[in-house]
C-alpha positions as CSV (number, residue, x, y, z in Angstrom):
1,M,-15.2,-19.1,-39.4
2,K,-18.3,-17.4,-38.1
3,K,-19.8,-20.8,-37.3
4,K,-16.6,-21.8,-35.4
5,L,-16.6,-18.5,-33.5
6,A,-20.3,-18.9,-32.6
7,A,-19.6,-22.4,-31.4
8,L,-16.7,-21.3,-29.3
9,L,-18.7,-18.5,-27.7
10,T,-21.5,-20.9,-26.9
11,T,-19.0,-23.3,-25.3
12,V,-17.5,-20.5,-23.2
13,L,-21.0,-19.4,-22.1
14,C,-22.0,-22.9,-21.1
15,L,-18.8,-23.3,-19.1
16,S,-19.4,-20.0,-17.4
17,M,-22.9,-21.0,-16.5
18,V,-21.6,-24.3,-15.1
19,A,-18.9,-22.6,-13.1
20,G,-21.4,-20.1,-11.8
21,C,-23.8,-22.8,-10.7
22,G,-20.9,-24.7,-9.0
23,S,-20.0,-21.5,-7.0
24,K,-23.5,-20.9,-5.6
25,K,-22.6,-21.8,-2.0
26,E,-25.9,-20.4,-0.8
27,D,-27.9,-23.1,-2.6
28,L,-29.6,-25.8,-0.5
29,A,-28.6,-28.5,-3.0
30,Y,-25.0,-27.4,-2.8
31,I,-25.0,-27.8,1.0
32,K,-26.6,-31.3,0.7
33,D,-24.2,-32.3,-2.1
34,K,-21.1,-31.5,-0.1
35,G,-22.5,-33.1,3.0
36,E,-21.7,-30.5,5.5
37,M,-22.6,-27.0,6.6
38,V,-19.8,-24.7,7.8
39,M,-20.8,-22.4,10.7
40,G,-18.7,-19.4,11.7
41,I,-18.4,-19.2,15.4
42,T,-16.4,-17.8,18.3
43,L,-15.8,-19.5,21.6
44,F,-18.6,-18.1,23.7
45,E,-20.0,-19.9,26.8
46,P,-22.7,-21.2,27.0
47,M,-23.1,-21.1,23.2
48,N,-20.0,-22.8,21.8
49,Y,-17.1,-23.7,24.2
50,Y,-14.8,-26.6,25.0
51,D,-15.4,-28.8,28.0
52,E,-12.6,-30.2,30.3
53,N,-12.0,-33.0,27.7
54,G,-11.5,-30.6,24.8
55,V,-14.9,-31.4,23.3
56,L,-16.9,-28.6,21.7
57,I,-20.2,-28.2,23.5
58,G,-22.9,-25.5,24.2
59,F,-26.4,-24.5,23.3
60,E,-25.5,-23.4,19.7
61,T,-23.4,-26.5,19.2
62,E,-26.2,-28.9,20.1
63,F,-28.8,-26.7,18.3
64,A,-26.8,-26.6,15.1
65,T,-26.1,-30.3,15.3
66,A,-29.8,-31.1,15.6
67,V,-30.6,-28.9,12.6
68,C,-27.8,-30.4,10.5
69,E,-29.1,-33.9,11.4
70,K,-32.5,-33.0,10.0
71,L,-30.8,-31.5,6.9
72,G,-28.9,-34.7,6.4
73,V,-25.4,-33.0,6.6
74,E,-22.6,-32.8,9.1
75,P,-22.0,-29.7,11.1
76,K,-18.6,-28.1,10.8
77,F,-17.8,-25.4,13.4
78,Q,-15.2,-22.9,12.2
79,V,-13.8,-20.4,14.6
80,I,-13.5,-17.0,13.0
81,E,-12.5,-13.4,13.9
82,W,-15.9,-11.9,14.8
83,E,-15.3,-8.6,13.2
84,Q,-14.7,-10.4,9.9
85,K,-18.0,-12.5,10.0
86,E,-19.7,-10.6,7.2
87,N,-16.7,-11.0,5.0
88,E,-16.3,-14.7,5.8
89,L,-20.0,-15.2,4.9
90,K,-19.8,-13.2,1.7
91,S,-16.6,-14.9,0.5
92,G,-18.1,-18.3,1.0
93,T,-15.6,-19.6,3.5
94,I,-18.5,-20.2,5.8
95,D,-22.1,-21.1,5.0
96,C,-23.7,-19.2,7.9
97,I,-22.9,-17.3,11.1
98,W,-24.3,-19.3,14.1
99,N,-23.0,-18.0,17.4
100,G,-25.1,-15.6,19.3
101,L,-25.6,-13.3,16.3
102,T,-27.6,-10.2,17.2
103,V,-30.3,-9.2,14.7
104,N,-30.2,-5.5,13.8
105,D,-31.2,-3.3,10.8
106,E,-27.6,-2.7,9.6
107,R,-26.9,-6.5,9.4
108,K,-30.2,-7.0,7.6
109,E,-28.7,-5.1,4.7
110,N,-25.9,-7.7,4.4
111,M,-27.5,-11.0,5.4
112,A,-30.7,-12.9,5.8
113,F,-31.8,-14.0,9.3
114,S,-33.4,-17.2,10.5
115,T,-36.3,-17.2,13.0
116,A,-35.0,-15.5,16.2
117,Y,-34.5,-18.1,19.0
118,I,-32.9,-16.4,21.9
119,S,-33.7,-13.1,23.7
120,N,-30.7,-11.3,25.3
121,R,-29.4,-7.9,26.3
122,Q,-26.1,-6.2,26.7
123,V,-24.7,-5.6,30.3
124,A,-21.9,-3.7,31.9
125,V,-19.4,-5.7,33.9
126,I,-17.0,-4.2,36.5
127,R,-14.8,-5.3,39.3
128,K,-16.7,-5.9,42.6
129,A,-14.3,-3.5,44.2
130,D,-15.7,-0.8,42.0
131,A,-19.4,-1.4,42.9
132,E,-19.8,1.9,44.7
133,K,-17.8,3.8,42.1
134,Y,-19.8,2.6,39.1
135,P,-23.5,2.0,40.1
136,T,-24.9,3.8,37.0
137,A,-24.0,4.7,33.5
138,E,-23.7,8.3,34.4
139,S,-21.2,7.4,37.2
140,M,-19.0,5.8,34.5
141,E,-18.1,9.1,32.9
142,G,-14.4,8.8,32.0
143,A,-14.1,5.1,32.6
144,K,-12.0,3.0,30.3
145,M,-14.4,0.9,28.2
146,I,-13.9,-2.4,26.4
147,A,-16.0,-4.8,24.2
148,E,-15.5,-7.4,21.6
149,N,-14.6,-6.0,18.2
150,G,-17.6,-5.8,16.0
151,S,-20.0,-7.0,18.7
152,A,-23.4,-5.8,20.0
153,G,-21.5,-4.7,23.1
154,E,-19.4,-2.3,21.0
155,A,-22.6,-1.0,19.4
156,A,-24.2,-0.6,22.9
157,I,-21.3,1.5,24.1
158,K,-21.6,3.8,21.0
159,A,-25.3,4.1,21.5
160,E,-25.2,5.1,25.2
161,A,-24.8,8.9,25.9
162,T,-22.2,8.7,28.7
163,L,-20.4,5.5,27.7
164,S,-19.9,6.7,24.0
165,K,-17.7,9.6,25.2
166,N,-15.3,7.4,27.2
167,P,-11.9,6.0,26.2
168,Y,-12.6,2.7,24.3
169,I,-10.6,-0.3,23.1
170,A,-11.8,-3.3,21.2
171,A,-10.9,-6.9,22.3
172,A,-10.6,-9.9,20.0
173,A,-13.3,-11.8,22.1
174,Q,-15.7,-11.3,24.9
175,K,-13.6,-13.3,27.4
176,D,-10.6,-11.2,26.5
177,A,-12.6,-8.1,27.5
178,L,-13.4,-9.7,30.8
179,L,-9.7,-10.5,31.4
180,E,-8.9,-6.9,30.8
181,I,-11.3,-5.9,33.6
182,V,-9.8,-8.5,35.9
183,A,-6.3,-7.1,35.2
184,G,-7.4,-3.6,35.8
185,T,-6.4,-2.3,32.4
186,S,-10.0,-1.4,31.6
187,D,-12.8,-0.4,33.9
188,V,-16.0,-1.5,32.2
189,A,-16.7,-4.3,29.8
190,V,-20.0,-4.4,27.8
191,L,-21.0,-7.9,26.6
192,D,-23.9,-10.4,26.3
193,Y,-25.8,-11.0,29.5
194,I,-26.0,-14.7,28.6
195,M,-22.3,-15.1,28.6
196,A,-21.7,-12.9,31.6
197,K,-24.1,-14.8,33.8
198,A,-22.6,-18.1,32.6
199,V,-19.0,-17.3,33.4
200,I,-19.0,-14.9,36.3
201,N,-19.2,-17.2,39.4
202,D,-17.1,-18.1,42.5
203,D,-15.4,-21.0,40.7
204,S,-14.2,-19.0,37.6
205,D,-11.4,-16.7,36.7
206,Y,-13.9,-13.9,36.8
207,R,-15.0,-14.3,40.5
208,E,-13.9,-10.7,41.3
209,L,-16.3,-9.3,38.6
210,M,-20.0,-8.4,38.7
211,I,-22.8,-7.4,36.4
212,V,-24.2,-3.9,37.1
213,E,-27.8,-4.9,37.1
214,D,-29.3,-1.4,37.2
215,I,-27.7,-0.4,33.9
216,K,-30.2,-1.4,31.1
217,L,-28.5,-1.5,27.8
218,T,-29.6,-2.8,24.4
219,P,-32.1,-5.6,24.3
220,E,-31.6,-8.0,21.4
221,E,-32.4,-11.3,19.8
222,Y,-30.2,-14.0,18.3
223,A,-30.7,-15.6,14.9
224,I,-28.6,-17.5,12.3
225,G,-27.1,-15.3,9.6
226,F,-27.2,-16.5,5.9
227,R,-26.3,-14.8,2.7
228,L,-29.2,-12.7,1.3
229,E,-29.6,-15.0,-1.7
230,D,-29.6,-18.1,0.5
231,K,-33.4,-18.3,0.3
232,E,-33.9,-22.1,-0.1
233,L,-31.5,-23.0,2.7
234,L,-33.0,-20.3,5.0
235,A,-36.5,-21.6,4.4
236,E,-35.5,-25.2,5.1
237,V,-33.7,-24.3,8.3
238,N,-36.6,-22.2,9.6
239,K,-38.9,-25.2,8.9
240,I,-36.6,-27.4,10.9
241,I,-36.4,-24.9,13.8
242,D,-40.3,-25.0,13.9
243,G,-40.1,-28.8,14.2
244,L,-37.5,-28.7,17.0
245,V,-39.6,-26.2,18.9
246,A,-42.7,-28.4,18.4
247,D,-41.1,-31.6,19.5
248,G,-39.5,-30.1,22.6
249,T,-35.9,-30.4,21.4
250,M,-35.2,-26.7,21.7
251,A,-36.6,-26.6,25.2
252,N,-34.5,-29.5,26.3
253,I,-31.3,-28.0,24.9
254,A,-32.1,-24.6,26.5
255,A,-32.7,-26.2,29.9
256,K,-29.4,-28.0,29.7
257,Y,-27.5,-24.7,29.4
258,D,-29.8,-22.6,31.8
259,L,-31.3,-20.7,28.9
260,T,-35.0,-21.6,29.3
261,E,-35.9,-18.0,30.3
262,N,-34.0,-16.7,27.3
263,L,-35.9,-18.7,24.6
264,A,-37.6,-16.3,22.2
265,F,-40.5,-18.7,21.9
266,K,-42.0,-20.3,25.0
């Protein structure tokens, strides 16, 4: 009986070990075996967005595709709710967060970051009609604020002395925040400069908006977010990024999307 019990326990232990190994979604071998890497994204021009033919394009789209090609896997872009990005990563529904993800100390406690590749900052966007009303952060006292839920823009509002005291609502996406400014339901949106400069122009739905250039909010860098235990995959991706920088691929992709001046490495 004891021998049978010992054998049974051994079998259960072995099966547990096998199941455990099979669930290690952070493992480089797992990514290569399944033949794809699932990237959590939001639609964020010029990083990931659809062209007039419904094709997903953008700096991050091409960058991720180039990395996956070197890894020997297919890229799979999965749109997520941005405020749920850490939960999506931890649960294993995505393999990484690859969409203008800002590096900060709080996130470093929950995920591992790749080499930073884009330098950015947060900016305040208002209606052109309010240019004289809101020239500085101090002049925005009492203004209705909006930013994407869980974003660096939201963090920038909370960190600025005047803006943090204002009424605030969270939007599902950065473009939604801009639409609220267009509609007049909010006064000031705080979002990524890279996106703001890409979409605010005379031919867009945001033609009546402007960036308040004199307000200097949080500078930041973008990197890819992996699970903390994802060490082999992280090391391999960093190695590939170094190669894409060295052979000019990163510079070519950045130039295509007007991001040359934003590259973290020149």
